[in-house]
A tleap script that builds the chain and sets N, CA, C and O, in Angstrom:
source leaprc.protein.ff14SB
mol = sequence {
  NMET VAL LEU VAL TRP LEU ARG PRO ASP MET
  ALA PRO PHE GLN TRP LEU LEU TRP LEU HIE
  LEU PRO LEU LEU MET PHE HIE GLU ALA GLU
  GLU TYR VAL LEU SER PRO LEU SER PHE LYS
  GLU PHE ALA ASN LEU LYS THR ARG LEU GLY
  LEU GLY THR ASP PRO GLU PHE PRO LEU ASP
  GLU GLY TYR VAL PHE GLN VAL ASN ILE ILE
  ILE ALA TRP PRO ILE ILE ILE ILE GLY ALA
  ILE LEU ALA ASN ILE ALA PRO TRP VAL GLY
  PHE SER MET ILE TRP PHE GLU LEU ALA ILE
  ASN ASN VAL MET HIE THR ILE PHE SER ARG
  GLY LYS ASN LEU ARG THR ILE GLN ASP PHE
  LEU PRO ILE HIE SER CSER
}
set mol.1.N position { -16.836 -32.830 32.791 }
set mol.1.CA position { -16.998 -33.312 31.439 }
set mol.1.C position { -18.028 -34.434 31.384 }
set mol.1.O position { -18.811 -34.514 30.437 }
set mol.2.N position { -18.032 -35.288 32.382 }
set mol.2.CA position { -18.991 -36.390 32.405 }
set mol.2.C position { -20.412 -35.845 32.491 }
set mol.2.O position { -21.314 -36.372 31.839 }
set mol.3.N position { -20.625 -34.791 33.290 }
set mol.3.CA position { -21.954 -34.196 33.404 }
set mol.3.C position { -22.419 -33.615 32.073 }
set mol.3.O position { -23.593 -33.717 31.717 }
set mol.4.N position { -21.497 -33.012 31.350 }
set mol.4.CA position { -21.849 -32.473 30.035 }
set mol.4.C position { -22.189 -33.611 29.084 }
set mol.4.O position { -23.142 -33.509 28.311 }
set mol.5.N position { -21.428 -34.683 29.133 }
set mol.5.CA position { -21.609 -35.804 28.223 }
set mol.5.C position { -22.923 -36.546 28.478 }
set mol.5.O position { -23.537 -37.055 27.540 }
set mol.6.N position { -23.353 -36.611 29.726 }
set mol.6.CA position { -24.540 -37.379 30.070 }
set mol.6.C position { -25.848 -36.599 29.974 }
set mol.6.O position { -26.904 -37.147 30.289 }
set mol.7.N position { -25.810 -35.363 29.558 }
set mol.7.CA position { -27.047 -34.585 29.396 }
set mol.7.C position { -27.900 -35.228 28.310 }
set mol.7.O position { -27.407 -35.456 27.205 }
set mol.8.N position { -29.165 -35.528 28.594 }
set mol.8.CA position { -29.994 -36.223 27.596 }
set mol.8.C position { -30.370 -35.354 26.392 }
set mol.8.O position { -30.624 -35.879 25.308 }
set mol.9.N position { -30.407 -34.044 26.572 }
set mol.9.CA position { -30.825 -33.181 25.464 }
set mol.9.C position { -29.656 -32.715 24.596 }
set mol.9.O position { -29.830 -31.853 23.734 }
set mol.10.N position { -28.487 -33.269 24.815 }
set mol.10.CA position { -27.302 -32.837 24.080 }
set mol.10.C position { -27.195 -33.571 22.739 }
set mol.10.O position { -27.425 -34.778 22.650 }
set mol.11.N position { -26.848 -32.825 21.726 }
set mol.11.CA position { -26.623 -33.426 20.410 }
set mol.11.C position { -25.431 -34.381 20.491 }
set mol.11.O position { -24.519 -34.165 21.289 }
set mol.12.N position { -25.435 -35.430 19.675 }
set mol.12.CA position { -24.349 -36.419 19.757 }
set mol.12.C position { -22.945 -35.831 19.572 }
set mol.12.O position { -21.984 -36.334 20.154 }
set mol.13.N position { -22.824 -34.785 18.780 }
set mol.13.CA position { -21.505 -34.207 18.532 }
set mol.13.C position { -21.156 -33.082 19.504 }
set mol.13.O position { -20.016 -32.616 19.521 }
set mol.14.N position { -22.116 -32.641 20.311 }
set mol.14.CA position { -21.879 -31.476 21.170 }
set mol.14.C position { -20.822 -31.745 22.235 }
set mol.14.O position { -20.068 -30.842 22.597 }
set mol.15.N position { -20.758 -32.982 22.743 }
set mol.15.CA position { -19.739 -33.268 23.754 }
set mol.15.C position { -18.336 -33.135 23.168 }
set mol.15.O position { -17.391 -32.826 23.895 }
set mol.16.N position { -18.188 -33.365 21.867 }
set mol.16.CA position { -16.888 -33.155 21.234 }
set mol.16.C position { -16.514 -31.676 21.226 }
set mol.16.O position { -15.349 -31.321 21.406 }
set mol.17.N position { -17.509 -30.819 21.018 }
set mol.17.CA position { -17.240 -29.383 21.038 }
set mol.17.C position { -16.883 -28.912 22.447 }
set mol.17.O position { -16.067 -28.005 22.607 }
set mol.18.N position { -17.486 -29.522 23.469 }
set mol.18.CA position { -17.103 -29.177 24.845 }
set mol.18.C position { -15.718 -29.722 25.185 }
set mol.18.O position { -15.008 -29.125 25.995 }
set mol.19.N position { -15.330 -30.812 24.600 }
set mol.19.CA position { -13.996 -31.380 24.829 }
set mol.19.C position { -12.902 -30.558 24.156 }
set mol.19.O position { -11.731 -30.665 24.519 }
set mol.20.N position { -13.272 -29.761 23.203 }
set mol.20.CA position { -12.322 -28.972 22.429 }
set mol.20.C position { -11.516 -27.993 23.297 }
set mol.20.O position { -10.308 -27.852 23.105 }
set mol.21.N position { -12.176 -27.314 24.253 }
set mol.21.CA position { -11.472 -26.330 25.074 }
set mol.21.C position { -10.391 -26.960 25.949 }
set mol.21.O position { -9.265 -26.463 25.944 }
set mol.22.N position { -10.674 -28.038 26.709 }
set mol.22.CA position { -9.576 -28.636 27.474 }
set mol.22.C position { -8.442 -29.166 26.597 }
set mol.22.O position { -7.276 -29.123 26.988 }
set mol.23.N position { -8.787 -29.665 25.414 }
set mol.23.CA position { -7.729 -30.119 24.510 }
set mol.23.C position { -6.887 -28.950 24.008 }
set mol.23.O position { -5.669 -29.074 23.883 }
set mol.24.N position { -7.525 -27.822 23.722 }
set mol.24.CA position { -6.773 -26.639 23.316 }
set mol.24.C position { -5.889 -26.145 24.457 }
set mol.24.O position { -4.744 -25.754 24.231 }
set mol.25.N position { -6.414 -26.161 25.683 }
set mol.25.CA position { -5.613 -25.740 26.842 }
set mol.25.C position { -4.406 -26.656 27.036 }
set mol.25.O position { -3.308 -26.185 27.336 }
set mol.26.N position { -4.609 -27.963 26.864 }
set mol.26.CA position { -3.487 -28.898 26.961 }
set mol.26.C position { -2.462 -28.598 25.870 }
set mol.26.O position { -1.259 -28.610 26.131 }
set mol.27.N position { -2.920 -28.336 24.675 }
set mol.27.CA position { -2.023 -28.014 23.573 }
set mol.27.C position { -1.231 -26.737 23.865 }
set mol.27.O position { -0.032 -26.674 23.595 }
set mol.28.N position { -1.894 -25.730 24.412 }
set mol.28.CA position { -1.198 -24.486 24.734 }
set mol.28.C position { -0.181 -24.679 25.844 }
set mol.28.O position { 0.891 -24.075 25.809 }
set mol.29.N position { -0.498 -25.514 26.835 }
set mol.29.CA position { 0.478 -25.814 27.889 }
set mol.29.C position { 1.691 -26.518 27.295 }
set mol.29.O position { 2.829 -26.217 27.652 }
set mol.30.N position { 1.445 -27.437 26.408 }
set mol.30.CA position { 2.547 -28.139 25.738 }
set mol.30.C position { 3.358 -27.179 24.884 }
set mol.30.O position { 4.582 -27.288 24.814 }
set mol.31.N position { 2.681 -26.238 24.232 }
set mol.31.CA position { 3.335 -25.339 23.294 }
set mol.31.C position { 4.126 -24.223 23.992 }
set mol.31.O position { 5.179 -23.814 23.503 }
set mol.32.N position { 3.628 -23.737 25.121 }
set mol.32.CA position { 4.248 -22.579 25.767 }
set mol.32.C position { 4.913 -22.884 27.099 }
set mol.32.O position { 5.746 -22.097 27.549 }
set mol.33.N position { 4.577 -24.001 27.754 }
set mol.33.CA position { 5.130 -24.300 29.072 }
set mol.33.C position { 6.105 -25.475 29.017 }
set mol.33.O position { 7.235 -25.366 29.493 }
set mol.34.N position { 5.682 -26.578 28.449 }
set mol.34.CA position { 6.493 -27.793 28.460 }
set mol.34.C position { 7.607 -27.792 27.418 }
set mol.34.O position { 8.629 -28.454 27.599 }
set mol.35.N position { 7.417 -27.067 26.353 }
set mol.35.CA position { 8.411 -27.023 25.286 }
set mol.35.C position { 9.617 -26.189 25.721 }
set mol.35.O position { 9.439 -25.126 26.314 }
set mol.36.N position { 10.836 -26.647 25.439 }
set mol.36.CA position { 12.010 -25.853 25.820 }
set mol.36.C position { 12.058 -24.498 25.118 }
set mol.36.O position { 12.583 -23.530 25.669 }
set mol.37.N position { 11.519 -24.428 23.922 }
set mol.37.CA position { 11.443 -23.183 23.165 }
set mol.37.C position { 9.963 -22.975 22.834 }
set mol.37.O position { 9.380 -23.764 22.091 }
set mol.38.N position { 9.353 -21.920 23.379 }
set mol.38.CA position { 7.917 -21.728 23.151 }
set mol.38.C position { 7.641 -21.513 21.673 }
set mol.38.O position { 8.548 -21.217 20.895 }
set mol.39.N position { 6.368 -21.666 21.293 }
set mol.39.CA position { 6.018 -21.482 19.898 }
set mol.39.C position { 6.399 -20.085 19.425 }
set mol.39.O position { 6.902 -19.916 18.314 }
set mol.40.N position { 6.161 -19.096 20.262 }
set mol.40.CA position { 6.481 -17.708 19.888 }
set mol.40.C position { 7.970 -17.580 19.587 }
set mol.40.O position { 8.340 -17.023 18.554 }
set mol.41.N position { 8.825 -18.081 20.462 }
set mol.41.CA position { 10.266 -17.990 20.239 }
set mol.41.C position { 10.698 -18.838 19.053 }
set mol.41.O position { 11.562 -18.432 18.275 }
set mol.42.N position { 10.095 -20.019 18.913 }
set mol.42.CA position { 10.420 -20.863 17.771 }
set mol.42.C position { 10.084 -20.160 16.463 }
set mol.42.O position { 10.891 -20.145 15.534 }
set mol.43.N position { 8.874 -19.571 16.392 }
set mol.43.CA position { 8.460 -18.883 15.167 }
set mol.43.C position { 9.349 -17.688 14.880 }
set mol.43.O position { 9.676 -17.425 13.723 }
set mol.44.N position { 9.743 -16.962 15.912 }
set mol.44.CA position { 10.549 -15.757 15.717 }
set mol.44.C position { 12.015 -16.064 15.409 }
set mol.44.O position { 12.654 -15.318 14.667 }
set mol.45.N position { 12.552 -17.140 15.962 }
set mol.45.CA position { 13.983 -17.416 15.828 }
set mol.45.C position { 14.320 -18.480 14.786 }
set mol.45.O position { 15.375 -18.403 14.157 }
set mol.46.N position { 13.458 -19.459 14.590 }
set mol.46.CA position { 13.830 -20.618 13.780 }
set mol.46.C position { 13.101 -20.747 12.449 }
set mol.46.O position { 13.402 -21.651 11.671 }
set mol.47.N position { 12.155 -19.868 12.175 }
set mol.47.CA position { 11.407 -19.992 10.927 }
set mol.47.C position { 11.565 -18.732 10.092 }
set mol.47.O position { 12.125 -17.734 10.544 }
set mol.48.N position { 11.064 -18.797 8.868 }
set mol.48.CA position { 11.151 -17.626 8.000 }
set mol.48.C position { 10.154 -16.546 8.380 }
set mol.48.O position { 10.187 -15.456 7.809 }
set mol.49.N position { 9.268 -16.820 9.327 }
set mol.49.CA position { 8.341 -15.799 9.799 }
set mol.49.C position { 9.080 -14.700 10.563 }
set mol.49.O position { 8.753 -13.521 10.427 }
set mol.50.N position { 10.078 -15.086 11.371 }
set mol.50.CA position { 10.818 -14.115 12.174 }
set mol.50.C position { 12.139 -13.722 11.549 }
set mol.50.O position { 12.522 -14.204 10.483 }
set mol.51.N position { 12.823 -12.828 12.251 }
set mol.51.CA position { 14.118 -12.346 11.767 }
set mol.51.C position { 15.262 -13.288 12.113 }
set mol.51.O position { 16.315 -13.248 11.477 }
set mol.52.N position { 15.060 -14.134 13.118 }
set mol.52.CA position { 16.111 -15.047 13.543 }
set mol.52.C position { 16.974 -14.505 14.658 }
set mol.52.O position { 17.818 -15.231 15.184 }
set mol.53.N position { 16.792 -13.252 15.037 }
set mol.53.CA position { 17.618 -12.655 16.084 }
set mol.53.C position { 16.810 -12.129 17.262 }
set mol.53.O position { 17.328 -12.061 18.377 }
set mol.54.N position { 15.557 -11.756 17.040 }
set mol.54.CA position { 14.735 -11.154 18.087 }
set mol.54.C position { 13.622 -12.125 18.494 }
set mol.54.O position { 12.727 -12.395 17.693 }
set mol.55.N position { 13.659 -12.662 19.738 }
set mol.55.CA position { 12.624 -13.604 20.154 }
set mol.55.C position { 11.264 -12.962 20.397 }
set mol.55.O position { 10.290 -13.672 20.649 }
set mol.56.N position { 11.176 -11.646 20.327 }
set mol.56.CA position { 9.918 -10.940 20.564 }
set mol.56.C position { 9.338 -10.289 19.304 }
set mol.56.O position { 8.400 -9.499 19.403 }
set mol.57.N position { 9.880 -10.606 18.118 }
set mol.57.CA position { 9.370 -10.005 16.892 }
set mol.57.C position { 9.318 -11.036 15.782 }
set mol.57.O position { 10.289 -11.775 15.621 }
set mol.58.N position { 8.273 -11.135 15.023 }
set mol.58.CA position { 7.055 -10.346 14.995 }
set mol.58.C position { 6.010 -10.797 16.016 }
set mol.58.O position { 5.116 -10.022 16.356 }
set mol.59.N position { 6.102 -12.039 16.515 }
set mol.59.CA position { 5.145 -12.492 17.521 }
set mol.59.C position { 5.634 -12.081 18.900 }
set mol.59.O position { 6.802 -12.277 19.235 }
set mol.60.N position { 4.739 -11.509 19.699 }
set mol.60.CA position { 5.098 -11.131 21.064 }
set mol.60.C position { 4.054 -11.673 22.033 }
set mol.60.O position { 3.133 -12.380 21.623 }
set mol.61.N position { 4.194 -11.346 23.320 }
set mol.61.CA position { 3.268 -11.852 24.327 }
set mol.61.C position { 1.840 -11.374 24.067 }
set mol.61.O position { 0.885 -12.100 24.342 }
set mol.62.N position { 1.688 -10.171 23.544 }
set mol.62.CA position { 0.362 -9.659 23.210 }
set mol.62.C position { -0.316 -10.506 22.138 }
set mol.62.O position { -1.518 -10.763 22.210 }
set mol.63.N position { 0.455 -10.938 21.148 }
set mol.63.CA position { -0.077 -11.802 20.100 }
set mol.63.C position { -0.551 -13.128 20.689 }
set mol.63.O position { -1.649 -13.597 20.388 }
set mol.64.N position { 0.291 -13.725 21.531 }
set mol.64.CA position { -0.039 -15.011 22.141 }
set mol.64.C position { -1.328 -14.893 22.947 }
set mol.64.O position { -2.213 -15.741 22.832 }
set mol.65.N position { -1.437 -13.840 23.765 }
set mol.65.CA position { -2.628 -13.644 24.587 }
set mol.65.C position { -3.855 -13.400 23.715 }
set mol.65.O position { -4.909 -13.994 23.945 }
set mol.66.N position { -3.725 -12.540 22.729 }
set mol.66.CA position { -4.861 -12.184 21.889 }
set mol.66.C position { -5.378 -13.390 21.109 }
set mol.66.O position { -6.583 -13.640 21.087 }
set mol.67.N position { -4.502 -14.120 20.486 }
set mol.67.CA position { -4.936 -15.248 19.652 }
set mol.67.C position { -5.526 -16.369 20.502 }
set mol.67.O position { -6.570 -16.924 20.159 }
set mol.68.N position { -4.871 -16.701 21.595 }
set mol.68.CA position { -5.317 -17.849 22.386 }
set mol.68.C position { -6.468 -17.517 23.332 }
set mol.68.O position { -7.483 -18.213 23.322 }
set mol.69.N position { -6.337 -16.494 24.131 }
set mol.69.CA position { -7.325 -16.209 25.178 }
set mol.69.C position { -8.486 -15.360 24.659 }
set mol.69.O position { -9.642 -15.653 24.964 }
set mol.70.N position { -8.207 -14.336 23.899 }
set mol.70.CA position { -9.251 -13.404 23.462 }
set mol.70.C position { -10.046 -13.946 22.270 }
set mol.70.O position { -11.249 -13.703 22.176 }
set mol.71.N position { -9.400 -14.670 21.371 }
set mol.71.CA position { -10.099 -15.135 20.164 }
set mol.71.C position { -10.508 -16.611 20.265 }
set mol.71.O position { -11.689 -16.929 20.129 }
set mol.72.N position { -9.551 -17.513 20.502 }
set mol.72.CA position { -9.829 -18.952 20.414 }
set mol.72.C position { -10.754 -19.455 21.519 }
set mol.72.O position { -11.742 -20.129 21.227 }
set mol.73.N position { -10.461 -19.148 22.766 }
set mol.73.CA position { -11.277 -19.672 23.861 }
set mol.73.C position { -12.734 -19.257 23.753 }
set mol.73.O position { -13.606 -20.119 23.856 }
set mol.74.N position { -13.049 -17.961 23.547 }
set mol.74.CA position { -14.470 -17.597 23.425 }
set mol.74.C position { -15.174 -18.253 22.235 }
set mol.74.O position { -16.337 -18.641 22.346 }
set mol.75.N position { -14.487 -18.380 21.106 }
set mol.75.CA position { -15.123 -19.018 19.948 }
set mol.75.C position { -15.451 -20.472 20.265 }
set mol.75.O position { -16.514 -20.962 19.883 }
set mol.76.N position { -14.559 -21.162 20.953 }
set mol.76.CA position { -14.800 -22.561 21.303 }
set mol.76.C position { -15.963 -22.680 22.285 }
set mol.76.O position { -16.824 -23.544 22.125 }
set mol.77.N position { -15.991 -21.819 23.298 }
set mol.77.CA position { -17.071 -21.870 24.290 }
set mol.77.C position { -18.408 -21.517 23.643 }
set mol.77.O position { -19.398 -22.218 23.852 }
set mol.78.N position { -18.446 -20.452 22.871 }
set mol.78.CA position { -19.684 -20.052 22.189 }
set mol.78.C position { -20.121 -21.142 21.211 }
set mol.78.O position { -21.312 -21.425 21.087 }
set mol.79.N position { -19.169 -21.745 20.525 }
set mol.79.CA position { -19.498 -22.817 19.589 }
set mol.79.C position { -20.107 -24.023 20.280 }
set mol.79.O position { -21.021 -24.645 19.738 }
set mol.80.N position { -19.615 -24.370 21.475 }
set mol.80.CA position { -20.189 -25.495 22.214 }
set mol.80.C position { -21.587 -25.153 22.733 }
set mol.80.O position { -22.480 -25.999 22.724 }
set mol.81.N position { -21.772 -23.916 23.182 }
set mol.81.CA position { -23.094 -23.493 23.672 }
set mol.81.C position { -24.117 -23.480 22.532 }
set mol.81.O position { -25.265 -23.881 22.724 }
set mol.82.N position { -23.707 -23.027 21.363 }
set mol.82.CA position { -24.615 -22.906 20.221 }
set mol.82.C position { -24.660 -24.146 19.333 }
set mol.82.O position { -25.159 -24.079 18.210 }
set mol.83.N position { -24.152 -25.262 19.811 }
set mol.83.CA position { -24.049 -26.454 18.961 }
set mol.83.C position { -25.392 -26.900 18.400 }
set mol.83.O position { -25.459 -27.344 17.254 }
set mol.84.N position { -26.452 -26.793 19.175 }
set mol.84.CA position { -27.771 -27.219 18.676 }
set mol.84.C position { -28.397 -26.190 17.750 }
set mol.84.O position { -29.236 -26.532 16.916 }
set mol.85.N position { -27.996 -24.934 17.890 }
set mol.85.CA position { -28.597 -23.858 17.099 }
set mol.85.C position { -27.781 -23.586 15.837 }
set mol.85.O position { -28.320 -23.537 14.732 }
set mol.86.N position { -26.466 -23.410 16.022 }
set mol.86.CA position { -25.571 -23.079 14.907 }
set mol.86.C position { -24.283 -23.890 15.052 }
set mol.86.O position { -23.273 -23.356 15.510 }
set mol.87.N position { -24.298 -25.151 14.676 }
set mol.87.CA position { -23.109 -25.999 14.864 }
set mol.87.C position { -21.895 -25.527 14.086 }
set mol.87.O position { -20.767 -25.859 14.448 }
set mol.88.N position { -22.103 -24.759 13.022 }
set mol.88.CA position { -20.983 -24.263 12.220 }
set mol.88.C position { -20.068 -23.357 13.035 }
set mol.88.O position { -18.884 -23.242 12.717 }
set mol.89.N position { -20.595 -22.701 14.096 }
set mol.89.CA position { -19.752 -21.822 14.917 }
set mol.89.C position { -18.670 -22.646 15.612 }
set mol.89.O position { -17.493 -22.289 15.568 }
set mol.90.N position { -19.057 -23.726 16.242 }
set mol.90.CA position { -18.084 -24.584 16.912 }
set mol.90.C position { -17.150 -25.280 15.954 }
set mol.90.O position { -15.952 -25.400 16.210 }
set mol.91.N position { -17.702 -25.736 14.854 }
set mol.91.CA position { -16.861 -26.442 13.891 }
set mol.91.C position { -15.975 -25.507 13.088 }
set mol.91.O position { -14.992 -25.948 12.493 }
set mol.92.N position { -16.307 -24.219 13.061 }
set mol.92.CA position { -15.445 -23.281 12.344 }
set mol.92.C position { -14.062 -23.213 12.978 }
set mol.92.O position { -13.063 -23.118 12.264 }
set mol.93.N position { -13.987 -23.258 14.296 }
set mol.93.CA position { -12.682 -23.229 14.964 }
set mol.93.C position { -11.916 -24.521 14.709 }
set mol.93.O position { -10.696 -24.502 14.540 }
set mol.94.N position { -12.624 -25.632 14.682 }
set mol.94.CA position { -11.959 -26.913 14.395 }
set mol.94.C position { -11.412 -26.899 12.966 }
set mol.94.O position { -10.277 -27.313 12.730 }
set mol.95.N position { -12.213 -26.425 12.022 }
set mol.95.CA position { -11.731 -26.355 10.638 }
set mol.95.C position { -10.572 -25.384 10.506 }
set mol.95.O position { -9.635 -25.631 9.747 }
set mol.96.N position { -10.631 -24.272 11.248 }
set mol.96.CA position { -9.519 -23.327 11.216 }
set mol.96.C position { -8.249 -23.999 11.705 }
set mol.96.O position { -7.194 -23.877 11.083 }
set mol.97.N position { -8.352 -24.715 12.832 }
set mol.97.CA position { -7.167 -25.380 13.377 }
set mol.97.C position { -6.647 -26.453 12.446 }
set mol.97.O position { -5.436 -26.575 12.260 }
set mol.98.N position { -7.535 -27.232 11.859 }
set mol.98.CA position { -7.098 -28.334 11.007 }
set mol.98.C position { -6.572 -27.862 9.661 }
set mol.98.O position { -5.562 -28.366 9.170 }
set mol.99.N position { -7.242 -26.918 9.082 }
set mol.99.CA position { -6.874 -26.511 7.726 }
set mol.99.C position { -5.863 -25.381 7.726 }
set mol.99.O position { -4.691 -25.593 7.415 }
set mol.100.N position { -6.297 -24.212 8.064 }
set mol.100.CA position { -5.456 -23.025 7.921 }
set mol.100.C position { -4.274 -23.050 8.890 }
set mol.100.O position { -3.128 -22.871 8.478 }
set mol.101.N position { -4.548 -23.269 10.156 }
set mol.101.CA position { -3.503 -23.198 11.171 }
set mol.101.C position { -2.429 -24.270 10.963 }
set mol.101.O position { -1.238 -23.968 11.036 }
set mol.102.N position { -2.831 -25.500 10.709 }
set mol.102.CA position { -1.842 -26.559 10.533 }
set mol.102.C position { -1.021 -26.373 9.262 }
set mol.102.O position { 0.181 -26.637 9.262 }
set mol.103.N position { -1.642 -25.930 8.195 }
set mol.103.CA position { -0.883 -25.677 6.969 }
set mol.103.C position { 0.123 -24.552 7.209 }
set mol.103.O position { 1.284 -24.654 6.812 }
set mol.104.N position { -0.328 -23.479 7.862 }
set mol.104.CA position { 0.570 -22.364 8.138 }
set mol.104.C position { 1.747 -22.805 9.014 }
set mol.104.O position { 2.896 -22.464 8.732 }
set mol.105.N position { 1.457 -23.561 10.073 }
set mol.105.CA position { 2.529 -24.012 10.954 }
set mol.105.C position { 3.469 -24.981 10.237 }
set mol.105.O position { 4.679 -24.957 10.463 }
set mol.106.N position { 2.922 -25.816 9.389 }
set mol.106.CA position { 3.765 -26.765 8.668 }
set mol.106.C position { 4.715 -26.045 7.726 }
set mol.106.O position { 5.900 -26.373 7.668 }
set mol.107.N position { 4.213 -25.078 6.995 }
set mol.107.CA position { 5.057 -24.361 6.044 }
set mol.107.C position { 6.105 -23.527 6.783 }
set mol.107.O position { 7.281 -23.558 6.422 }
set mol.108.N position { 5.690 -22.781 7.818 }
set mol.108.CA position { 6.640 -21.935 8.526 }
set mol.108.C position { 7.614 -22.746 9.370 }
set mol.108.O position { 8.766 -22.342 9.529 }
set mol.109.N position { 7.179 -23.878 9.913 }
set mol.109.CA position { 8.062 -24.632 10.797 }
set mol.109.C position { 9.085 -25.470 10.049 }
set mol.109.O position { 9.971 -26.058 10.669 }
set mol.110.N position { 8.980 -25.533 8.735 }
set mol.110.CA position { 9.987 -26.263 7.967 }
set mol.110.C position { 11.324 -25.539 7.986 }
set mol.110.O position { 12.332 -26.070 7.521 }
set mol.111.N position { 11.328 -24.349 8.515 }
set mol.111.CA position { 12.579 -23.621 8.642 }
set mol.111.C position { 12.874 -22.752 7.439 }
set mol.111.O position { 12.054 -22.611 6.532 }
set mol.112.N position { 14.050 -22.179 7.451 }
set mol.112.CA position { 14.435 -21.225 6.418 }
set mol.112.C position { 15.028 -21.900 5.189 }
set mol.112.O position { 15.395 -21.214 4.236 }
set mol.113.N position { 15.130 -23.227 5.186 }
set mol.113.CA position { 15.749 -23.928 4.071 }
set mol.113.C position { 14.745 -24.430 3.042 }
set mol.113.O position { 15.128 -25.128 2.103 }
set mol.114.N position { 13.472 -24.090 3.198 }
set mol.114.CA position { 12.456 -24.515 2.253 }
set mol.114.C position { 12.566 -23.672 0.985 }
set mol.114.O position { 12.286 -22.474 1.003 }
set mol.115.N position { 12.979 -24.310 -0.123 }
set mol.115.CA position { 13.194 -23.587 -1.370 }
set mol.115.C position { 12.199 -23.985 -2.441 }
set mol.115.O position { 11.698 -23.130 -3.172 }
set mol.116.N position { 11.906 -25.270 -2.544 }
set mol.116.CA position { 11.001 -25.749 -3.588 }
set mol.116.C position { 9.976 -26.677 -2.958 }
set mol.116.O position { 10.071 -27.012 -1.777 }
set mol.117.N position { 9.005 -27.087 -3.745 }
set mol.117.CA position { 7.983 -28.001 -3.250 }
set mol.117.C position { 8.605 -29.346 -2.876 }
set mol.117.O position { 8.097 -30.026 -1.984 }
set mol.118.N position { 9.695 -29.742 -3.540 }
set mol.118.CA position { 10.362 -31.000 -3.203 }
set mol.118.C position { 10.962 -30.945 -1.788 }
set mol.118.O position { 11.016 -31.964 -1.099 }
set mol.119.N position { 11.406 -29.773 -1.363 }
set mol.119.CA position { 11.927 -29.627 -0.004 }
set mol.119.C position { 10.814 -29.761 1.023 }
set mol.119.O position { 11.063 -30.177 2.155 }
set mol.120.N position { 9.593 -29.413 0.643 }
set mol.120.CA position { 8.458 -29.468 1.555 }
set mol.120.C position { 7.942 -30.894 1.726 }
set mol.120.O position { 7.531 -31.276 2.822 }
set mol.121.N position { 7.959 -31.682 0.654 }
set mol.121.CA position { 7.429 -33.033 0.690 }
set mol.121.C position { 8.383 -33.969 1.421 }
set mol.121.O position { 9.599 -33.864 1.260 }
set mol.122.N position { 7.833 -34.898 2.234 }
set mol.122.CA position { 8.695 -35.806 2.975 }
set mol.122.C position { 9.357 -36.861 2.111 }
set mol.122.O position { 10.374 -37.426 2.515 }
set mol.123.N position { 8.815 -37.146 0.931 }
set mol.123.CA position { 9.384 -38.168 0.040 }
set mol.123.C position { 9.988 -37.460 -1.166 }
set mol.123.O position { 9.304 -36.722 -1.875 }
set mol.124.N position { 11.249 -37.690 -1.385 }
set mol.124.CA position { 11.939 -37.084 -2.531 }
set mol.124.C position { 12.154 -38.135 -3.611 }
set mol.124.O position { 12.465 -39.287 -3.310 }
set mol.125.N position { 11.994 -37.746 -4.835 }
set mol.125.CA position { 12.286 -38.665 -5.934 }
set mol.125.C position { 13.787 -38.688 -6.180 }
set mol.125.O position { 14.464 -37.670 -6.039 }
set mol.126.N position { 14.294 -39.839 -6.543 }
set mol.126.CA position { 15.748 -39.932 -6.764 }
set mol.126.C position { 16.107 -39.959 -8.219 }
set mol.126.O position { 17.286 -40.034 -8.563 }
savepdb mol mol.pdb
quit
């Protein structure tokens, strides 16, 4: 990482795009290895996305592999390589993670008791 950061011809933001992959790998280790209940099992058993009884439906190992290894990693690597030519490629994955992915995880991870917008908001009016 230091060698990438110290390259003189690198755009100021490009080292952030190269840092993205190790951070994603750390996040995936936390999500699937360190967590007592992996994200796949959590989504299938504890949220309204799954049925609550089958830890392999609708998300399965194929989904986890496809989304993380086949889609996310190459987009991040290609985005870091193309940072000087097409920076939107690298930042598209960051925007996806920040906007779409986090909103989706927040809504689904609130569990099956989310009924109204007041249940979603952390502050309730009395």
